[in-house]
C-alpha positions in Angstrom: 0.0 0.0 0.0 2.9 2.4 0.7 4.3 1.8 -2.8 0.9 2.6 -4.3 0.6 5.9 -2.3 4.2 6.8 -3.2 3.5 6.2 -6.9 0.3 8.3 -6.8 2.0 11.1 -5.0 5.0 11.1 -7.3 2.6 11.2 -10.3 0.7 14.1 -8.8 4.0 15.9 -7.9 5.2 15.6 -11.5 2.0 17.1 -12.8 2.3 20.0 -10.4 6.0 20.5 -11.2 7.0 19.8 -7.6 10.3 17.9 -6.8 9.8 16.1 -3.5 11.5 12.9 -2.3 9.2 10.8 -0.2 10.9 8.8 2.6 10.5 5.0 2.4 9.8 3.5 5.8 12.1 0.8 7.0 11.0 -2.4 8.8 12.5 -1.0 12.0 10.5 2.3 11.8 7.3 0.4 11.1 7.9 -1.9 14.1 8.5 1.2 16.3 5.3 2.7 15.0 3.4 -0.5 15.7 4.8 -0.5 19.3 3.8 3.2 19.9 0.3 2.5 18.5 0.0 -0.5 20.9 0.8 1.8 23.8 -1.7 4.4 22.7 -4.4 1.8 22.0 -4.0 0.2 25.4 -3.9 3.5 27.2 -7.0 4.9 25.5 -9.0 1.7 25.8 -8.2 1.3 29.5 -9.0 5.0 30.3 -12.2 5.0 28.2 -13.8 2.6 30.6 -13.6 4.5 33.9 -14.2 7.9 32.2 -17.0 6.7 29.9 -15.3 8.5 27.1 -16.4 7.7 23.5 -13.5 9.8 22.2 -10.9 7.8 24.0 -12.6 4.6 22.9 -12.6 5.8 19.3 -8.9 6.7 19.4 -8.1 3.3 21.0 -9.9 1.5 18.2 -8.2 3.5 15.5 -4.8 2.8 17.0 -5.6 -0.9 17.2 -6.6 -0.8 13.5 -3.4 0.9 12.7 -1.4 -1.9 14.3 -3.1 -4.4 12.0 -2.4 -2.2 8.9 1.2 -1.7 10.0 1.7 -5.5 10.4 0.4 -6.0 6.8 2.9 -3.4 5.6 5.7 -5.2 7.4 4.7 -8.5 5.7 4.6 -6.7 2.3 8.2 -5.4 2.9 9.4 -9.0 3.5 8.0 -10.1 0.1 
């Protein structure tokens, strides 16, 4: 998915006449992102219960979904 986004953005940048180099995430940086999202998801989900906060629950769910997507990207880098 990252490759598709980079391709689309590079195509758009060429049409606009912009010269931008997009960084390519490494496996290590994706794992760090996954770990950080895990901490955020856990914290938000735990705090959403005693505070009855739908916002914290939503952020926790989105962070958990981000963990899954990041794992898929890590597997795609291995291929």
